[in-house]
N, C-alpha and C positions, 0 to 999 in steps of 0.2 A: 403305897407306893406298888407301880405296876411291875406283876413277875412276868420276866418272858420265858417261855418254856423253852427247853432244849431236847432237839433231838436225839435219839440214841446214835452214836456215830456209827458211820456205815462204811466200807471196804473202800479203798482207792484204787481206782482202776488204773491208775497210772503206775502204780508200783510195780516192781518186778519180784516175783516168787523167790528170786535167789537171794534176795536182800531179807527174806525173812528165815529166824532160825527154826529147825525141827529137830524137835528131842528135848530142846534146855530151853530152859525160861533163863527171862533178862534179870540180872540182879541188880540191885541199888543201894548203894550206901544211904544208911540212914540221916537223917540230920540236913542241914544246910551247911555245904563246906564251900565255900566261896573261892575263887581261885582270882588271884588279885590282878591276873593278866591276862583275863578274858574269860568269857561266858561261852556254854552252847547249850541246847536246849533240844526237844524232839516232839513229836507227836507220833502216833503209829496207826496202822491199819494194815489187814493182813490181806491177800490175795488168794486164790485156790486155781490149779489146775485139774482140769476135768480128767478123773482117770480114764487110760486106755484098755478097750475090750482086748479080750484075747485074740479075735479074728476081727480082721475089717470087714462092716459090712457092705456087699456091693451097692454102688448106684447106678449099676448100669454102664460104667466105664469098661473100656478095653483093659485087658490084665496088662500088669506091667512087663515089659521084656526085657528089663534089664536090672542089675542088680541096684539097688538103693543105696546113693553115696551118702555119707554125712552132709556133703554142700546142700542137699538137697532140703535140710530142715537143721538149721544150725543148732537148735535147740537141744537135737537128738544126737549131738556129734558123739563118738567114740570115748569113753575117759583118754585124757593124755594128748588127745589131740590138739592143734596149736588153736586158739581162741579165734573167733572170729575179728575182724577187724572192726572198731568202733568206728561212727562217724560223728565224733564232735569237733566243732569248728575250734580255732585258735582261740579267737576271744571268749568263746564258752568255758574252756580249760583254765584260761586267764583269771576269768570272774569267779570260777569255782575257787581257784587256787587261793584269789586274794581273800574271799568269805572264810575258808578255812584257817587264813594264816592270822584273820582278825578275831574269828571266833573259836578256833583251835579245833573244836569237836562239832559235829552235827550230823545229821542224817539227809538223806536223800529229798526230802520234804522239805527240811529248814535251806538247804542248800538252793534248791529251786526258788524260794521265795527271795534270798538273799543275792543270789547271783543273777540268775534270769525269771525275774518275775513278771516278764512279758509272754513266758511260752505258757501253752495250753496245758500241760502237765511235766512231770517230773524228769521224762524220758531222756532230754539232750543233757540234762543236768548227771544223770547213771551212765550215760554213755562217756561224758568227759570225766566223771571217777574212776571208770573202767580202764581208761585211756591212761589217766595219772597213774593207776594202780600198774598198768603193763608197763608203764616208763620210771617205776621205781621211784614217784613224787607223791605217791598218797597210799595209805592202806587202810583195811578195816581195824576199829578199834574198839572191837566189842559190840555188844547189842542193848539197846534200851527201848523199850516199850515194844518189842517185836519189830525194830527196823536196826538196820545195821548202821553203826556210828563209823564215821570216817574221819582222817588225821592226815597230816602232811609230815611225809618223812623229812630228813634232813635236808636232802636235797631238794625236795619241794619248798620246804620252809625257807630256803638261801633263795630259789628262783622268785617265788611270790615276794621275798621283800624288797628285790629288785623292782617289782613292777608298781611300789608304793612309794608317795614321797619321803623324802627324809624326815626322820624325825616320828613316822607313825609308829602310833602302839602296836606292837605287834604280839600275837601270844607266844608261850614258850613251845619248844617240840618236846612231844611226849615220846617216852620212851618205853617199850616194850608194850606187852598187851595189857590192857585196863581190866581189874577185877570187876569195878562195877563203874559208876557215872553219878555225876550231882543231877539229882533232878530240879534245883532250883535253877544249877547254869543251863540245862536244857530247856525250860520255861523261858529264860530270859532270850535265850538263841530264837525261840518261835516267836516272842513277841517283837524282837527286830525283825525278823522275817516278814512278819505280818503288818507291819509300818513301811517296811520297803516297799512291799507289794502294793499297799494303798497310795503310795507316793509320797508318803512322809519320809525323806532322808534315802540314804543309801548304804551300804557298808562301810563306805570312807566316811559318812558323815555320822555313825554310830559307836559310842566307844561305851566301853563296860568297866564298871568298878572304879567311878571317878570319885575323887575324895572332895568332901567339902567340910574344912576344919573350921571349928568354933574356939574362941579362946575359954577354955574353963569348962567346956563339953567334949561330949565323946565325939570323934570325927564321924562324919556320915556318909558312906560309902551308896553312890546312887549307883543302882544295878546295870541301868542303860542310860546314856545320855545322848541326845540328839541334837545337834548344832549344823543348822541349813542355812546360812544368812541368805536372807530375800525369798526363802519358800513361802509358803501360808503359815506351815508351822515352824518357824525357825529355830525354835529351842522346846525341848521339851524334857524333863527328867524322871524317868520312869523306875518305879519301885514295883518289884514283883514278890506279892506276897502267899505264900504255900499255907495259911491258915496254922502256922506255927507259931505265930505270936499273937499276945492280947492285942486287945483294943488299944490299952493304954499306950503300949510300945508305937503301934502305927502312928497315933496321937504326937507322941515323942518325936517321932522323925519329921512330922511336918512341922514341929516346933524347931527343931533342930533347923530345918531349911529355911525357913522365916528367920530366925535370927543369923544366919549366914548370909541372908539377902539384906539383913539391915548392917551389916560391917560397913564402914566408912573405906572408903579407897585410900591408898595411902598419901598422905600430904593433904589431905580435905582438909579443908576448914570447917571446924565442928560448930560455930555460931550458924554460918551460912548454911551448913547441913541442918541445921535444925531449924532455923527458919523456911526452908525450900520445902520441908514436911507439908505446908499450906499452901503450896505453890503449884500443886498436880504432877504434871511428869518431871519436872525440874528437881524434884527429891532423887531421883535417880542417879543425876549427875554426878553426883557426891558418893554414890554405894561402888563398892568392890566389884559386885557381880557384872557391871557394865565393862568392867575390864576382862573378863573371862566370857562372857557370852554376848551373842549379838542382841539387838533389842527385839523383845517380842512380838511389837507389831499391835499391841493391846496396852491396856494400863496393866497395873500392876507388876507383882516380882515374876521370876521364871516358872511356868506352870509345871505342875508336879503330877504325873499321872500314876494311877494306882491300881496293877492288873491283880485280880485276884484267882486263885488258883486253889481247888479242894485238895486237902492231904490225902496223899493215898499210902494208905495201910496194905502192910504185906498181909497178905492170905494165909490163914494158918494151915499147917498141912493136913491133908485129905478135905480141905474146904471145896465144893462143888461150885465151879464156875456158873456165874449168873446168866441167866437167859437175856434174849435182846430186851424183853419187856422189863424184865428187874435191871438191865443197866440204864433203861430209859427212867424209870421212876429212882432210881438212886440219884443219876445225873441231874433229876428235877427237884429232890431233896435238896442236894450238896448246893444247886443253884439258889434256891429260895434262902438256905443258910448264909451262903454270900451275901446276898441281898440285905439281910438282915444285919450280918457284920458292917457292913457301908454305912446302914444307918447310924450305928453306933459310932464311927468312927467320922462320921459327919457331923453327930450332934456334939462329939467330944472336942472336936478341932473347930468349931465355931469361930472361935477368937481371933484364928489364922486367916481363914479363908472370908469372913463378912465383909462385905463393904463398910466404909465409914459413914456415916451420916454427912450431908451438908449444911453448915447452921445459916442456909438462908429458907426465909419463908417461902412457902410454896414450890420446893423442889423436894421430888421425890426421888431424884438420880441418887447412885451410890458412888462413894469416893472408891474405886477398886485401886489407887494408884499405892496404898499402902497395903494391899492384899495379897495373899498367897492365891493363885488361881489352881484348884484341885479338882481334876477329873478320874473317873472310875470306871471300869469294865471287870470282864471275868474273861479268861482266857478260852472259856467254851464260847463265849460270844463271838472272840476272835476266830475261832476256829470255824464255825458254823457260818457266819455272816463277812468276816473281814473287817481289816480297821477301817476303811472307808465307808462303811455302814453306819447307822445312825444305832451304834451298840456303846455310846460314852454317856454318863452321866456327869454332872457340873454340882458339884457340892453348892447348896442352896437354891436348886432350881429343880423343877419335875420333869419327869420325862426322858426320854434318851434322844442325843442330838447327836451328829457327825462331831468327828474331831475338831473341825475349825470353827462348826457354830459353836460348839461348846467351849472354846476357849473365847470366844467373841462377849462382849460385854455390852449388850443393845440397852442395859439400862444404865449404863455409866457417863461416860463424857458425852456421846451422842445425845443421849436423852436430857443430859444437862444442857447442852445448847440449844435444843426445842423447848426446853422450860425458861431457859433464859430471855430468848427471843420471845416467849408467850409472856413471861412478866413484864418483857421491855415494853409490848406492843397494848399490855393492860394498864400499865404505867401510863403509856402515852394517851389513851383514850380516858383515863381518869384525870389528867392534867387537863385534857383538853375539854370535858365537861365541866371541870371546875372554871377554867378559862371563859367557857361561853355563859357560865352562869354568872360571870361577873362583868359581861359585856355591855356597856352604858346603853340606853335608850334614847331616841327622840324626844324633848320636851313637847312636842308639840302631836306628832301623830305616833308615837311610842313604838315605832319600828327602831329594831336593833342597829346600833351602827356597824358598818362595814369595817373591815381591818385597816384600811386606807382614812377612811374617818375617824376610827379609834385612834390609831397612831396619829395622826393630825391633833386631836383634840388632847391627847397627852403632850404634844409639844405646845400646843396652845394654852393649856393649863398651868405649864410650867413657864412660860412666859408673860402673858397677860391675861389669861383666861379665856372662857370658851362660852359661846350663847347657846351651848347643849341642843342645838338642832342638827339633824342627821343632813346628809349632803341633798337628798331631795328637798327638804324642807329650806336648806341653804339655796338650793336655786331657785325655788319657789321667791323667797323673799329678795334674791337680787331680781329676778324677772321684774317682780312689782316695784321695788325700787326704780328699775330701770323705766318701766313704762309711767310711772308717776314722773319722773323728771321729763319724760320725753314730753308729758302731756303739761308740765308749768312749763317747758320751752314754748310749747306749741301756743299756750295761750299767751305768754309773751310776747311772742311773736305777731300773734292776731292783734292784742293791742297796741303793740308798736305801729303796726300798720293804719290800725284804726286812727290812732293819733295823728298819723303823720296826713292820712287823707283830710283830718279835721282841718288841721294848721295849713293844709295847702289848697284849701279852696278859694274861688273867686272874690266871695264878698270877705273875706277874711284877709286881702290883700288889698282891697279898697279900704 
């Protein structure tokens, strides 16, 4: 398995210095505390402001003749002065509000990916947040990994709900200042942002905490579900793992998803459904999942994506911060550990994602119609390269692929069609060789019969027999017989003429 190295996270030039806390550390609630109404996530990076000198250094400019005003530099406005007017457009504000009402809390980075993925940086997103804050529709809600968390107020939540279609699943309104944040929820929102920026879905097509109930088993809540009919990736079930579960628990999640996909639809005929298991894609016409999700565009069940995140441990008091070199080395070790974890999950879940072999001779294609497609990546790879890059690994295959190519099955139905065509061509060639081997030959010249002569021979033998000659020899016999007949006729004519001459002479008449 190839190990992809991770570079140390660098500063984000598009972040604002005011979005970072000074003199206080971000607090995190331990463990995984999922919010059934929504999820949010975050990544962090700091920027710094160059310190000012005591006296400006002259560069040859003429001295200032008027008093400096606060409007000359908005960032140096006097405390208590009115904040400068932000220049966020109405659509930008609306998209930020929609992202917050769906995912509850996020930082400017995640909101940039979710709401304005086409922007070069998060400045427009931050401007929209400041405008919403001034309007009383958004507010800061603590800090997460060195970044400011944002959420909607009651007024903003109410206005954002009117922007969405009826029945859309909304997050709850957060009351009061938060003492901490959910690491897992922030990672889920970060994953949603990366998918959106890569063109896979939008905030309206992404839903958190989707229940998948299987009778007799614990219901499985997908961390994130993508439903986007007609897209290259119409459906994707996302599981974000923070390295706080065993490999067996991850395998059990895949087992529950497989069992859920095998549930029959309401009113389905069990006998016909059982027979359809051997009829390719027809098996899914009787399954419950087809009533919930759109067609996947590929063989198999709805695909599952595993996004692995290294668990973050709280530093002990007095611990020295890591240097950039130490951070890079630690990130590399964490990534290698996550890859080993993926190998273990892949080996333990082979019964769910492996294709079935076809019972046909000479066919190497796999039957993916009863398999659970599983792709995996790490949040570090998504942060470094984006979800559109080849950062996805398909269980059962080597290398890294883009998401669309990883979900494709080149060794499935397409290969089966090619191998069936090749098998049919080989069968026709074999039958033709056998037919040629049984082609009769002429009894005189030993040349093989043509197809027309062969068919004529079969008809003649069935009726009255055949002379066993080819068409050429037959024609030669016919020509010989015609010449012989013509020769006989000529001889007879000559004999008749001679006889007439003899009987008609003068001495015969006397």
